[in-house]
C-alpha positions as CSV (number, residue, x, y, z in Angstrom):
1,M,77.3,138.7,134.6
2,R,80.4,137.4,132.9
3,A,82.3,134.2,132.3
4,N,86.0,133.5,131.9
5,V,86.8,130.7,129.5
6,T,90.3,129.3,130.0
7,F,91.6,127.5,127.0
8,S,93.7,124.3,127.1
9,N,96.8,126.3,126.3
10,G,96.1,128.8,129.1
11,T,94.6,131.6,127.1
12,V,91.6,133.3,128.8
13,Q,88.6,134.8,127.0
14,T,86.0,136.8,128.9
15,L,82.4,136.6,127.8
16,S,79.7,139.1,128.7
17,L,76.5,137.3,129.6
18,A,73.3,139.0,128.6
19,N,70.0,138.5,130.4
20,A,67.9,136.1,128.4
21,V,64.7,135.1,130.3
22,G,64.1,135.6,134.0
23,N,67.3,134.9,135.8
24,K,69.0,133.2,132.9
25,Y,72.0,134.7,131.2
26,N,73.9,133.5,128.1
27,S,76.4,134.3,125.5
28,S,77.7,132.7,122.3
29,F,81.2,131.1,122.3
30,T,82.9,129.6,119.2
31,V,85.2,126.8,120.0
32,P,88.6,127.3,118.2
33,E,90.7,124.7,116.5
34,L,92.3,123.8,119.8
35,L,91.7,120.5,121.5
36,G,91.6,119.7,125.2
37,R,89.9,120.8,128.3
38,Y,88.3,124.3,128.7
39,N,87.6,125.6,132.2
40,V,84.7,128.1,132.7
41,S,84.4,130.4,135.7
42,F,81.3,132.5,136.2
43,F,81.2,135.9,137.9
44,A,78.0,137.7,139.2
45,N,77.8,140.9,141.2
46,D,74.8,142.9,142.5
47,T,74.2,146.6,142.8
48,S,76.2,146.7,146.1
49,N,79.2,145.2,144.3
50,N,78.9,141.9,146.1
51,L,80.8,139.4,143.9
52,N,80.2,135.6,143.6
53,N,82.7,133.6,141.5
54,T,82.2,130.2,143.0
55,E,80.6,128.6,140.0
56,R,82.9,126.5,137.9
57,T,82.4,124.1,135.0
58,N,84.4,122.6,132.1
59,F,84.1,120.9,128.8
60,T,86.5,119.0,126.6
61,V,87.0,119.5,122.9
62,F,87.7,116.5,120.8
63,D,88.8,116.4,117.2
64,V,86.0,114.6,115.3
65,R,86.6,116.3,111.9
66,L,87.9,113.9,109.2
67,P,91.0,114.8,107.3
68,T,90.5,115.7,103.6
69,I,92.0,113.3,101.0
70,I,92.0,114.1,97.2
71,T,93.2,111.9,94.4
72,Y,94.5,114.0,91.5
73,S,95.8,111.1,89.5
74,P,95.1,108.5,88.2
75,T,91.6,109.7,87.0
76,N,88.5,107.7,86.1
77,T,89.5,106.9,82.5
78,T,91.3,104.3,80.3
79,S,95.0,104.7,79.5
80,N,97.3,102.8,77.2
81,N,100.1,103.3,79.6
82,A,100.6,100.7,82.3
83,T,102.7,103.1,84.4
84,Q,100.5,105.6,86.2
85,L,101.3,108.6,88.5
86,V,99.7,108.3,91.9
87,N,99.3,111.9,93.1
88,L,97.4,112.5,96.3
89,S,96.7,115.5,98.6
90,A,95.8,115.3,102.3
91,S,94.9,118.1,104.8
92,D,93.4,118.4,108.3
93,N,92.2,121.1,110.6
94,I,94.8,119.9,113.2
95,A,97.5,117.7,111.6
96,V,97.7,114.8,109.1
97,D,99.4,111.9,110.7
98,K,99.7,109.5,107.7
99,T,98.7,109.2,104.1
100,F,98.7,105.9,102.3
101,F,97.0,104.1,99.4
102,F,96.1,100.6,98.3
103,N,98.2,99.9,95.2
104,G,96.4,96.8,94.0
105,T,98.2,94.3,96.2
106,G,98.8,96.1,99.5
107,N,98.9,99.4,101.3
108,Q,101.7,101.8,100.4
109,T,102.8,104.8,102.4
110,Y,102.5,108.0,100.4
111,T,104.8,111.0,100.8
112,I,105.3,112.4,97.3
113,P,103.8,111.5,93.9
114,V,105.0,108.1,92.8
115,Y,104.7,106.1,89.6
116,I,103.1,102.6,89.9
117,T,103.0,100.0,87.1
118,Y,99.6,98.3,86.7
119,S,98.6,95.3,84.7
120,H,96.2,95.3,81.8
121,G,92.5,95.7,83.0
122,S,90.5,97.5,85.5
123,H,92.0,98.8,88.8
124,T,90.7,100.6,91.9
125,L,93.0,102.9,93.9
126,I,91.9,103.6,97.5
127,A,93.6,106.5,99.2
128,Y,93.6,107.0,102.9
129,A,94.5,109.8,105.4
130,N,94.3,109.8,109.2
131,D,95.0,112.7,111.5
132,S,96.7,112.9,114.9
133,S,93.4,112.2,116.6
134,G,92.9,108.9,114.8
135,N,90.2,110.1,112.4
136,L,90.4,108.2,109.1
137,N,89.1,109.2,105.7
138,S,89.3,107.6,102.3
139,T,88.5,108.1,98.7
140,S,88.7,105.8,95.7
141,V,89.0,106.0,91.9
142,T,88.5,103.3,89.3
143,F,90.5,103.4,86.1
144,S,91.6,101.0,83.3
145,V,94.8,100.1,81.7
146,D,94.5,99.0,78.1
147,I,97.9,98.0,76.6
148,V,96.6,95.4,74.1
149,A,96.2,96.5,70.5
150,P,93.1,95.3,68.6
151,L,93.4,92.5,66.2
152,I,93.5,93.2,62.4
153,Q,93.7,90.6,59.6
154,I,93.7,90.9,55.8
155,V,91.4,88.2,54.4
156,S,91.9,89.3,50.8
157,P,93.7,90.0,48.6
158,A,96.2,87.2,49.3
159,N,99.9,87.0,48.7
160,T,99.6,85.8,45.1
161,T,99.4,87.1,41.5
162,Y,96.0,88.0,40.0
163,N,95.1,88.6,36.3
164,N,92.5,91.2,37.4
165,R,93.4,94.6,38.6
166,T,90.1,94.9,40.6
167,Q,90.5,93.1,43.9
168,L,88.3,92.8,46.9
169,V,89.8,94.3,50.0
170,N,88.3,92.3,52.9
171,L,89.5,92.9,56.5
172,T,88.5,91.5,59.9
173,N,89.2,93.0,63.3
174,S,88.4,92.4,66.9
175,S,85.4,94.1,68.5
176,D,87.5,96.6,70.6
177,A,88.7,98.3,67.4
178,A,87.5,101.9,67.3
179,N,88.9,102.7,63.8
180,V,89.9,100.5,60.9
181,W,91.6,101.8,57.7
182,F,94.0,100.7,55.0
183,F,96.6,102.2,52.7
184,N,95.6,101.5,49.1
185,G,99.0,102.4,47.6
186,T,98.3,106.1,47.4
187,A,96.3,107.1,50.4
188,N,94.6,105.9,53.6
189,V,91.0,104.7,53.2
190,T,88.5,104.2,56.0
191,Y,87.3,100.6,56.1
192,T,83.8,99.7,57.2
193,A,82.9,96.8,54.8
194,P,84.6,94.7,52.0
195,V,85.3,97.0,49.0
196,L,86.5,96.5,45.5
197,V,89.7,98.5,44.7
198,V,91.4,98.9,41.3
199,F,95.1,98.5,41.8
200,N,98.1,99.3,39.6
201,E,99.6,96.7,37.2
202,G,102.5,94.9,38.9
203,S,103.4,94.7,42.6
204,N,101.1,96.2,45.3
205,T,101.2,96.3,49.0
206,I,98.2,96.9,51.3
207,I,98.7,98.0,54.9
208,A,95.7,97.5,57.2
209,Y,95.4,99.4,60.5
210,A,93.2,99.2,63.6
211,N,93.3,101.3,66.8
212,D,91.2,101.2,69.9
213,S,89.8,104.0,72.2
214,A,92.9,103.9,74.3
215,G,95.1,104.7,71.4
216,N,96.7,101.2,70.9
217,L,97.6,100.7,67.2
218,N,98.0,97.5,65.3
219,S,98.8,96.9,61.6
220,T,99.4,94.1,59.1
221,S,100.3,94.0,55.4
222,V,100.1,91.8,52.3
223,T,102.0,92.2,49.0
224,F,100.4,90.9,45.8
225,S,100.7,91.4,42.1
226,T,98.3,92.1,39.2
227,D,99.2,90.9,35.8
228,T,96.7,91.6,33.0
229,I,99.1,91.7,30.1
230,A,99.3,88.5,28.0
231,P,102.7,87.1,27.1
232,L,104.0,87.6,23.5
233,I,104.0,84.7,21.0
234,T,105.4,84.7,17.5
235,I,105.4,82.0,14.8
236,V,108.8,82.0,13.1
237,S,108.0,79.0,10.9
238,P,106.2,77.8,8.9
239,A,105.5,81.0,7.1
240,N,102.4,82.1,5.2
241,Q,103.2,80.4,1.9
242,T,103.0,77.1,0.0
243,Y,105.5,74.3,0.6
244,N,106.2,71.2,-1.5
245,N,107.2,69.2,1.6
246,R,104.7,67.9,4.1
247,T,107.3,68.0,6.9
248,Q,107.7,71.5,8.2
249,L,109.7,73.0,11.1
250,V,107.4,74.6,13.7
251,N,109.4,77.3,15.3
252,L,107.9,79.7,17.9
253,T,109.2,82.5,20.1
254,N,107.6,83.9,23.2
255,S,108.2,86.6,25.8
256,S,110.0,85.7,29.0
257,D,106.8,85.9,31.1
258,A,105.1,83.0,29.3
259,A,104.5,80.2,31.7
Protein backbone atom coordinates (compact mmCIF):
# COMPACT_ATOMS: atom_id res chain seq x y z
CA MET A 1 0.00 0.00 0.00
CA ARG A 2 1.16 3.46 -0.81
CA ALA A 3 -0.24 6.95 -1.19
CA ASN A 4 0.86 9.83 -3.41
CA VAL A 5 0.39 13.27 -1.86
CA THR A 6 0.35 16.04 -4.45
CA PHE A 7 1.17 19.40 -2.90
CA SER A 8 -0.52 22.64 -3.92
CA ASN A 9 2.61 23.56 -5.91
CA GLY A 10 2.59 20.27 -7.85
CA THR A 11 5.26 18.46 -5.85
CA VAL A 12 4.47 14.78 -5.23
CA GLN A 13 5.50 12.85 -2.12
CA THR A 14 5.01 9.08 -1.92
CA LEU A 15 4.14 7.54 1.42
CA SER A 16 4.48 3.83 2.25
CA LEU A 17 1.47 2.66 4.23
CA ALA A 18 2.12 0.07 6.90
CA ASN A 19 -0.45 -2.44 8.08
CA ALA A 20 -1.84 -1.26 11.37
CA VAL A 21 -4.81 -3.38 12.51
CA GLY A 22 -6.77 -5.79 10.32
CA ASN A 23 -7.14 -4.26 6.88
CA LYS A 24 -6.17 -0.76 7.98
CA TYR A 25 -2.96 0.88 6.74
CA ASN A 26 -1.46 4.19 7.77
CA SER A 27 1.57 6.48 7.64
CA SER A 28 2.66 9.76 9.19
CA PHE A 29 2.72 12.91 7.07
CA THR A 30 4.05 16.29 8.20
CA VAL A 31 2.32 19.18 6.48
CA PRO A 32 4.93 21.66 5.21
CA GLU A 33 4.72 25.46 5.39
CA LEU A 34 2.78 25.47 2.12
CA LEU A 35 -0.81 26.57 1.99
CA GLY A 36 -3.53 25.29 -0.32
CA ARG A 37 -5.13 22.04 -1.46
CA TYR A 38 -3.36 18.70 -1.18
CA ASN A 39 -4.62 15.76 -3.30
CA VAL A 40 -4.05 12.20 -2.08
CA SER A 41 -4.16 9.10 -4.36
CA PHE A 42 -4.10 5.61 -2.85
CA PHE A 43 -2.54 2.55 -4.50
CA ALA A 44 -3.12 -1.08 -3.51
CA ASN A 45 -1.97 -4.26 -5.23
CA ASP A 46 -2.32 -7.93 -4.42
CA THR A 47 0.06 -10.85 -4.81
CA SER A 48 -1.03 -11.20 -8.44
CA ASN A 49 -0.02 -7.58 -9.07
CA ASN A 50 -3.58 -6.45 -9.57
CA LEU A 51 -3.55 -2.67 -8.93
CA ASN A 52 -6.32 -0.43 -7.65
CA ASN A 53 -5.76 3.32 -7.64
CA THR A 54 -9.31 4.60 -7.76
CA GLU A 55 -9.42 5.99 -4.24
CA ARG A 56 -8.89 9.76 -4.02
CA THR A 57 -9.20 12.35 -1.27
CA ASN A 58 -7.95 15.85 -0.54
CA PHE A 59 -7.44 18.29 2.26
CA THR A 60 -6.70 22.01 2.43
CA VAL A 61 -4.03 23.63 4.57
CA PHE A 62 -4.85 27.02 5.96
CA ASP A 63 -2.49 29.42 7.75
CA VAL A 64 -3.71 29.72 11.32
CA ARG A 65 -0.37 30.59 12.90
CA LEU A 66 -0.18 34.12 14.29
CA PRO A 67 2.74 36.29 13.26
CA THR A 68 5.29 37.13 15.94
CA ILE A 69 5.56 40.75 17.08
CA ILE A 70 8.24 42.00 19.50
CA THR A 71 8.70 45.46 21.03
CA TYR A 72 12.38 46.19 21.63
CA SER A 73 11.81 49.79 22.69
CA PRO A 74 10.43 51.61 24.52
CA THR A 75 10.70 49.37 27.57
CA ASN A 76 8.61 49.18 30.73
CA THR A 77 10.42 51.91 32.62
CA THR A 78 10.41 55.66 33.34
CA SER A 79 12.46 58.02 31.18
CA ASN A 80 13.21 61.73 31.51
CA ASN A 81 13.27 62.03 27.72
CA ALA A 82 9.98 62.74 25.96
CA THR A 83 11.35 61.47 22.64
CA GLN A 84 11.34 57.68 22.56
CA LEU A 85 12.55 55.23 19.91
CA VAL A 86 9.85 52.83 18.74
CA ASN A 87 11.69 49.70 17.61
CA LEU A 88 9.61 46.67 16.59
CA SER A 89 10.24 43.30 14.97
CA ALA A 90 7.66 41.16 13.16
CA SER A 91 8.02 37.72 11.56
CA ASP A 92 5.72 35.02 10.19
CA ASN A 93 5.94 31.45 8.93
CA ILE A 94 4.51 32.59 5.57
CA ALA A 95 4.80 36.34 5.17
CA VAL A 96 4.18 39.48 7.23
CA ASP A 97 1.71 41.72 5.44
CA LYS A 98 1.73 44.80 7.69
CA THR A 99 3.19 46.06 10.95
CA PHE A 100 1.77 49.07 12.76
CA PHE A 101 1.44 50.53 16.25
CA PHE A 102 -0.82 52.79 18.27
CA ASN A 103 1.21 55.94 19.03
CA GLY A 104 -1.13 57.35 21.68
CA THR A 105 -3.53 59.11 19.33
CA GLY A 106 -3.83 56.81 16.30
CA ASN A 107 -2.39 53.82 14.46
CA GLN A 108 0.88 54.41 12.61
CA THR A 109 2.41 52.16 9.95
CA TYR A 110 5.81 50.79 10.99
CA THR A 111 8.62 50.08 8.55
CA ILE A 112 11.80 51.10 10.39
CA PRO A 113 12.59 52.32 13.93
CA VAL A 114 11.12 55.78 14.44
CA TYR A 115 11.31 58.45 17.16
CA ILE A 116 8.01 59.54 18.73
CA THR A 117 7.60 62.46 21.13
CA TYR A 118 5.32 61.68 24.07
CA SER A 119 3.82 63.93 26.72
CA HIS A 120 4.60 63.82 30.43
CA GLY A 121 2.94 60.84 32.14
CA SER A 122 2.09 57.19 31.51
CA HIS A 123 1.74 55.75 28.00
CA THR A 124 0.88 52.38 26.49
CA LEU A 125 2.23 51.42 23.07
CA ILE A 126 0.35 48.65 21.28
CA ALA A 127 2.18 47.00 18.37
CA TYR A 128 0.38 44.90 15.74
CA ALA A 129 1.41 42.53 12.94
CA ASN A 130 -0.79 40.69 10.46
CA ASP A 131 0.22 38.16 7.85
CA SER A 132 -0.86 37.53 4.29
CA SER A 133 -3.56 35.13 5.56
CA GLY A 134 -5.15 37.81 7.74
CA ASN A 135 -3.90 36.49 11.08
CA LEU A 136 -3.40 39.39 13.51
CA ASN A 137 -1.22 39.46 16.62
CA SER A 138 -0.39 42.26 19.05
CA THR A 139 1.74 43.08 22.05
CA SER A 140 1.89 46.10 24.34
CA VAL A 141 4.25 47.89 26.68
CA THR A 142 3.49 50.57 29.27
CA PHE A 143 6.11 53.18 30.05
CA SER A 144 6.28 56.62 31.63
CA VAL A 145 7.77 59.94 30.60
CA ASP A 146 8.88 62.15 33.48
CA ILE A 147 10.20 65.51 32.28
CA VAL A 148 9.21 67.56 35.35
CA ALA A 149 11.94 68.20 37.92
CA PRO A 150 11.03 67.96 41.63
CA LEU A 151 10.40 71.16 43.56
CA ILE A 152 13.08 72.45 45.96
CA GLN A 153 12.85 75.52 48.20
CA ILE A 154 15.17 77.10 50.77
CA VAL A 155 13.17 78.11 53.85
CA SER A 156 16.23 79.33 55.75
CA PRO A 157 18.63 81.02 55.79
CA ALA A 158 17.06 84.02 54.08
CA ASN A 159 18.63 86.68 51.89
CA THR A 160 19.71 88.91 54.76
CA THR A 161 22.60 89.60 57.17
CA TYR A 162 22.92 87.65 60.43
CA ASN A 163 25.04 88.39 63.49
CA ASN A 164 25.45 84.68 64.14
CA ARG A 165 27.61 82.41 62.00
CA THR A 166 25.54 79.33 62.97
CA GLN A 167 22.47 79.22 60.77
CA LEU A 168 19.66 76.69 60.33
CA VAL A 169 19.56 75.17 56.87
CA ASN A 170 15.92 74.26 56.26
CA LEU A 171 14.82 72.96 52.86
CA THR A 172 11.47 71.73 51.52
CA ASN A 173 10.94 69.54 48.48
CA SER A 174 8.14 67.78 46.61
CA SER A 175 7.37 64.13 47.34
CA ASP A 176 8.80 62.92 44.01
CA ALA A 177 12.33 63.94 44.99
CA ALA A 178 14.62 60.93 45.30
CA ASN A 179 17.67 62.82 46.60
CA VAL A 180 18.08 66.22 48.25
CA TRP A 181 21.40 67.89 49.04
CA PHE A 182 23.01 71.31 49.35
CA PHE A 183 26.37 72.94 48.79
CA ASN A 184 27.51 74.48 52.08
CA GLY A 185 30.27 76.61 50.61
CA THR A 186 32.93 73.92 50.55
CA ALA A 187 31.21 70.60 49.75
CA ASN A 188 27.87 68.94 48.95
CA VAL A 189 25.95 67.70 52.00
CA THR A 190 23.07 65.20 51.91
CA TYR A 191 19.90 66.74 53.35
CA THR A 192 17.32 64.76 55.29
CA ALA A 193 16.19 67.21 58.01
CA PRO A 194 16.89 70.82 59.09
CA VAL A 195 20.48 71.14 60.26
CA LEU A 196 22.62 73.84 61.91
CA VAL A 197 25.66 74.84 59.88
CA VAL A 198 28.53 77.18 60.86
CA PHE A 199 29.28 79.51 57.97
CA ASN A 200 32.20 81.81 57.24
CA GLU A 201 32.20 85.43 58.23
CA GLY A 202 30.95 87.54 55.36
CA SER A 203 28.99 86.60 52.26
CA ASN A 204 27.81 82.98 51.79
CA THR A 205 25.78 81.22 49.11
CA ILE A 206 23.81 78.00 49.61
CA ILE A 207 22.79 76.00 46.54
CA ALA A 208 20.09 73.38 47.18
CA TYR A 209 19.47 70.48 44.78
CA ALA A 210 16.79 67.81 44.28
CA ASN A 211 16.53 65.06 41.67
CA ASP A 212 13.94 62.37 41.01
CA SER A 213 14.19 58.71 40.04
CA ALA A 214 14.03 59.64 36.34
CA GLY A 215 17.11 61.87 36.65
CA ASN A 216 15.41 65.27 36.47
CA LEU A 217 17.42 67.84 38.46
CA ASN A 218 16.29 71.11 40.01
CA SER A 219 18.21 73.66 42.09
CA THR A 220 17.78 76.97 43.88
CA SER A 221 20.14 79.24 45.79
CA VAL A 222 20.24 82.00 48.40
CA THR A 223 23.00 84.44 49.29
CA PHE A 224 23.28 85.80 52.82
CA SER A 225 25.89 87.34 55.09
CA THR A 226 27.15 86.75 58.60
CA ASP A 227 28.56 89.70 60.54
CA THR A 228 29.74 88.91 64.07
CA ILE A 229 32.35 91.73 64.36
CA ALA A 230 31.18 94.83 66.26
CA PRO A 231 31.94 98.23 64.72
CA LEU A 232 34.82 100.29 66.16
CA ILE A 233 34.02 103.35 68.36
CA THR A 234 36.58 105.83 69.75
CA ILE A 235 36.10 108.87 72.07
CA VAL A 236 38.30 111.65 70.78
CA SER A 237 37.08 114.13 73.42
CA PRO A 238 36.63 114.75 76.26
CA ALA A 239 39.82 113.10 77.46
CA ASN A 240 40.49 111.33 80.73
CA GLN A 241 41.41 114.48 82.70
CA THR A 242 39.98 117.36 84.79
CA TYR A 243 38.48 120.39 83.07
CA ASN A 244 37.66 123.81 84.59
CA ASN A 245 34.79 124.28 82.15
CA ARG A 246 31.53 122.45 82.39
CA THR A 247 30.96 122.67 78.65
CA GLN A 248 32.98 120.08 76.82
CA LEU A 249 33.07 118.92 73.17
CA VAL A 250 31.96 115.36 72.72
CA ASN A 251 33.82 114.05 69.67
CA LEU A 252 33.52 110.41 68.58
CA THR A 253 34.86 108.39 65.66
CA ASN A 254 33.59 105.04 64.43
CA SER A 255 34.31 102.50 61.73
CA SER A 256 32.41 102.66 58.47
CA ASP A 257 30.26 99.60 59.23
CA ALA A 258 28.53 101.29 62.16
CA ALA A 259 24.83 101.65 61.48
